[in-house]
C-alpha positions as CSV (number, residue, x, y, z in Angstrom):
1,X,-134.4,-20.5,24.8
2,X,-130.9,-19.4,25.5
3,X,-128.1,-20.2,22.5
4,X,-124.6,-20.9,24.1
5,X,-121.2,-20.5,21.8
6,X,-119.9,-23.8,20.3
7,X,-117.9,-25.8,22.2
8,X,-115.3,-28.1,20.9
9,X,-114.3,-29.1,24.5
10,X,-112.7,-33.1,23.6
11,X,-112.4,-32.6,20.3
12,X,-109.1,-32.1,18.4
13,X,-108.1,-29.3,15.3
14,X,-105.5,-29.4,12.7
15,X,-105.0,-25.8,11.6
16,X,-102.6,-25.9,9.1
17,X,-100.0,-22.4,8.2
18,X,-101.4,-21.6,12.4
19,X,-98.6,-19.7,12.9
20,X,-99.8,-16.2,11.6
21,X,-102.3,-13.9,10.2
22,X,-105.9,-16.0,9.7
23,X,-104.4,-19.3,10.9
24,X,-103.2,-18.2,14.1
25,X,-106.7,-16.7,14.5
26,X,-108.5,-19.9,14.0
27,X,-106.4,-21.7,15.9
28,X,-106.6,-19.3,19.1
29,X,-110.7,-19.3,18.4
30,X,-110.3,-23.5,18.5
31,X,-108.6,-23.2,21.6
32,X,-110.4,-20.8,23.9
33,X,-113.7,-22.8,22.9
34,X,-112.0,-25.7,24.5
35,X,-111.0,-27.8,21.4
36,X,-106.7,-28.9,21.5
37,X,-105.1,-27.4,18.4
38,X,-102.7,-29.0,16.0
39,X,-100.5,-25.7,15.4
40,X,-99.0,-26.6,11.8
41,X,-96.5,-24.3,10.3
42,X,-92.8,-24.7,8.8
43,X,-92.0,-21.1,10.7
44,X,-91.2,-22.7,14.1
45,X,-90.4,-19.3,15.5
46,X,-94.1,-18.1,14.7
47,X,-96.1,-21.1,15.5
48,X,-94.6,-20.7,18.5
49,X,-95.8,-17.7,19.5
50,X,-99.4,-19.1,18.8
51,X,-99.0,-21.6,21.4
52,X,-98.2,-19.2,24.1
53,X,-100.5,-17.0,23.2
54,X,-103.0,-20.2,23.7
55,X,-101.0,-21.0,26.8
56,X,-101.9,-17.6,28.3
57,X,-105.8,-18.5,28.4
58,X,-105.4,-21.9,29.8
59,X,-105.7,-23.4,26.0
60,X,-104.3,-26.2,24.7
61,X,-102.0,-26.5,21.6
62,X,-98.8,-28.1,20.5
63,X,-96.9,-27.5,17.5
64,X,-96.3,-29.9,14.9
65,X,-93.5,-28.9,12.0
66,X,-94.5,-30.3,8.7
67,X,-94.2,-29.3,4.6
68,X,-98.0,-29.2,3.6
69,X,-96.8,-30.3,0.0
70,X,-94.8,-33.8,1.4
71,X,-96.8,-36.0,1.8
72,X,-94.8,-38.3,4.2
73,X,-94.6,-35.5,6.3
74,X,-98.2,-35.0,6.7
75,X,-99.5,-38.7,7.4
76,X,-96.8,-38.4,10.0
77,X,-97.9,-35.2,11.4
78,X,-101.2,-36.8,11.9
79,X,-100.2,-39.8,13.3
80,X,-98.0,-37.5,16.0
81,X,-101.5,-35.4,16.5
82,X,-103.7,-38.5,17.3
83,X,-100.7,-40.1,19.3
84,X,-100.7,-36.8,21.3
85,X,-104.7,-36.2,21.6
86,X,-106.3,-39.2,20.9
87,X,-108.2,-38.3,17.6
88,X,-108.1,-35.6,14.5
89,X,-112.1,-34.2,14.3
90,X,-111.3,-30.7,12.2
91,X,-108.9,-29.9,9.7
92,X,-108.9,-26.5,8.6
93,X,-106.5,-26.1,5.4
94,X,-105.3,-22.7,5.9
95,X,-101.4,-22.9,4.8
96,X,-101.0,-21.0,1.5
97,X,-99.1,-18.2,-0.2
98,X,-99.9,-15.1,-2.1
99,X,-98.0,-13.3,-5.2
100,X,-99.4,-10.3,-7.0
101,X,-97.2,-10.8,-10.7
102,X,-99.1,-10.0,-14.0
103,X,-99.5,-13.1,-15.5
104,X,-97.1,-12.1,-18.5
105,X,-94.7,-11.8,-15.9
106,X,-95.6,-14.8,-13.9
107,X,-93.0,-17.6,-13.9
108,X,-93.4,-21.2,-14.3
109,X,-91.8,-21.9,-11.3
110,X,-93.9,-19.4,-9.1
111,X,-97.3,-20.9,-10.3
112,X,-96.1,-24.5,-9.4
113,X,-95.1,-23.6,-6.2
114,X,-98.4,-21.6,-5.2
115,X,-100.4,-24.3,-6.7
116,X,-98.6,-27.2,-4.6
117,X,-98.4,-25.0,-1.5
118,X,-102.4,-24.1,-1.9
119,X,-104.0,-26.8,-3.6
120,X,-102.4,-30.2,-3.3
121,X,-101.4,-29.3,0.2
122,X,-105.2,-29.2,1.4
123,X,-105.5,-32.2,-1.2
124,X,-103.2,-34.1,0.8
125,X,-103.9,-32.7,4.2
126,X,-107.4,-34.0,3.7
127,X,-105.8,-37.5,2.3
128,X,-104.0,-38.1,5.6
129,X,-106.9,-36.7,8.0
130,X,-109.8,-38.8,6.1
131,X,-108.8,-42.0,7.3
132,X,-109.2,-41.0,11.1
133,X,-112.9,-39.2,10.2
134,X,-113.8,-42.4,8.2
135,X,-113.1,-44.3,11.2
136,X,-114.9,-43.0,13.4
137,X,-117.9,-41.5,10.8
138,X,-117.4,-38.0,11.9
139,X,-115.2,-35.3,11.0
140,X,-115.3,-31.6,10.0
141,X,-112.9,-30.2,7.0
142,X,-113.0,-26.5,6.2
143,X,-111.0,-25.2,3.2
144,X,-109.8,-21.5,3.5
145,X,-110.6,-20.5,0.0
146,X,-110.9,-16.8,-1.3
147,X,-112.7,-14.5,-3.0
148,X,-110.1,-14.4,-5.7
149,X,-111.1,-17.6,-6.1
150,X,-114.9,-17.1,-7.4
151,X,-114.0,-13.4,-8.8
152,X,-110.8,-13.6,-10.3
153,X,-109.2,-11.4,-8.0
154,X,-108.0,-8.2,-8.2
155,X,-104.5,-7.4,-7.6
156,X,-103.5,-10.9,-6.8
157,X,-101.7,-13.1,-9.8
158,X,-103.6,-15.8,-11.5
159,X,-101.9,-18.5,-9.8
160,X,-103.8,-17.6,-6.5
161,X,-106.7,-17.1,-7.9
162,X,-105.9,-20.4,-10.1
163,X,-105.2,-22.1,-7.1
164,X,-108.3,-21.1,-4.6
165,X,-110.7,-22.0,-7.4
166,X,-109.6,-25.7,-7.3
167,X,-110.0,-25.7,-3.5
168,X,-113.6,-24.6,-4.1
169,X,-113.8,-27.7,-6.5
170,X,-111.9,-29.7,-4.3
171,X,-114.7,-29.1,-1.2
172,X,-117.7,-30.0,-3.8
173,X,-116.3,-33.2,-5.0
174,X,-114.7,-33.9,-1.7
175,X,-117.8,-33.4,0.1
176,X,-119.3,-35.8,-2.0
177,X,-118.0,-38.7,-1.2
178,X,-117.7,-38.7,2.1
179,X,-121.1,-37.4,3.5
180,X,-122.1,-41.4,3.9
181,X,-118.9,-41.0,7.0
182,X,-120.5,-38.0,8.3
183,X,-118.5,-35.7,7.4
184,X,-119.0,-32.6,6.4
185,X,-116.0,-30.5,4.2
186,X,-116.8,-26.6,3.4
187,X,-114.9,-23.5,2.2
188,X,-114.1,-20.2,2.8
189,X,-113.9,-17.5,0.8
190,X,-112.5,-14.3,2.6
191,X,-112.0,-11.1,0.9
192,X,-109.0,-8.9,1.5
193,X,-107.8,-9.8,4.8
194,X,-105.3,-7.8,7.6
195,X,-102.7,-10.2,7.6
196,X,-99.0,-10.2,6.6
197,X,-99.8,-11.9,3.7
198,X,-101.2,-8.5,2.1
199,X,-97.7,-6.5,2.5
200,X,-97.4,-7.4,-0.8
201,X,-100.0,-4.7,-1.6
202,X,-99.8,-1.3,-1.9
203,X,-101.4,1.7,0.8
204,X,-103.0,2.9,-2.6
205,X,-104.4,-0.3,-3.9
206,X,-105.5,-0.8,-0.1
207,X,-107.8,1.9,-0.1
208,X,-109.2,1.6,-3.4
209,X,-110.4,-1.5,-2.4
210,X,-111.9,-0.6,1.1
211,X,-113.5,2.2,-1.1
212,X,-115.5,-0.8,-3.4
213,X,-116.2,-2.7,-0.1
214,X,-119.8,-2.0,0.9
215,X,-119.0,-2.4,4.9
216,X,-116.0,-0.3,4.1
217,X,-113.1,-1.6,6.0
218,X,-111.0,-4.6,5.1
219,X,-111.2,-8.1,6.9
220,X,-110.1,-9.0,10.4
221,X,-108.4,-12.5,10.7
222,X,-111.2,-13.0,13.9
223,X,-113.9,-12.4,11.1
224,X,-112.7,-15.6,9.3
225,X,-112.3,-17.5,12.5
226,X,-115.4,-17.2,13.8
227,X,-116.9,-18.3,10.5
228,X,-114.9,-21.6,10.5
229,X,-115.7,-22.4,13.6
230,X,-119.2,-21.9,12.8
231,X,-118.9,-24.6,9.9
232,X,-116.9,-26.0,12.3
233,X,-119.8,-26.8,15.0
234,X,-122.9,-29.1,15.5
235,X,-125.0,-26.3,14.5
236,X,-124.0,-26.6,10.9
237,X,-124.4,-30.4,10.8
238,X,-126.8,-30.0,8.0
239,X,-124.1,-27.6,5.8
240,X,-121.9,-29.5,3.3
241,X,-120.2,-28.7,-0.3
242,X,-120.5,-24.7,0.2
243,X,-118.7,-21.8,0.4
244,X,-119.7,-19.0,2.9
245,X,-117.9,-15.7,1.8
246,X,-116.9,-13.3,4.5
247,X,-116.2,-10.1,2.4
248,X,-117.6,-7.3,3.8
249,X,-120.6,-7.6,1.2
250,X,-117.7,-7.0,-2.0
251,X,-118.8,-9.9,-3.9
252,X,-123.0,-11.3,-3.5
253,X,-124.1,-13.9,-5.3
């Protein structure tokens, strides 16, 4: 028997925070496998670059600007995506921010902002997408969490760890609620990955981290993207409510 890579032709994927880093890698791999990709970001400049890269290899994508913390903007975006592509089949909640402040230095304002983008934003996007998915009795939701949501993190701030832990709980609860509609909800917990988000982490801290990783390297955005494609594929149709660790062996459960 020959196993072929997953084909997402005639599927529409919404990737939040898809302008750069992990989100851009996810968008490009889905597009390379035939999907229509809705590129969401608040930064048009970086999002346009993702759209151009996808167009360069013949993929289909379109930029949709919306703030994930604003429910009215997200509802309008989902409607626009369905108008443009005819459906919304897969949602990847990737948008997020990261900080490295110690807890006693962390402001309430920063806490609220991080939880709003990383956790509330995913909730709003799930809620907006579910109406279409329930109607079709089909859908895949993948929440990009973090190793920090499981272990507390090494150099990240408490607001980030808490938001990513909350995302894991949201994944499980939602998976229970929507299983009867043939909707799979899963999470991915990346370890430290080479993206602009880790610019706040010093080279010395990165070197110490790499020394602890059994595979002796940081993650690449594509490592997370391939895992996302798997969870969105038919091959993963019997997987829901779980967290897939992609961390080079740093955390083994």
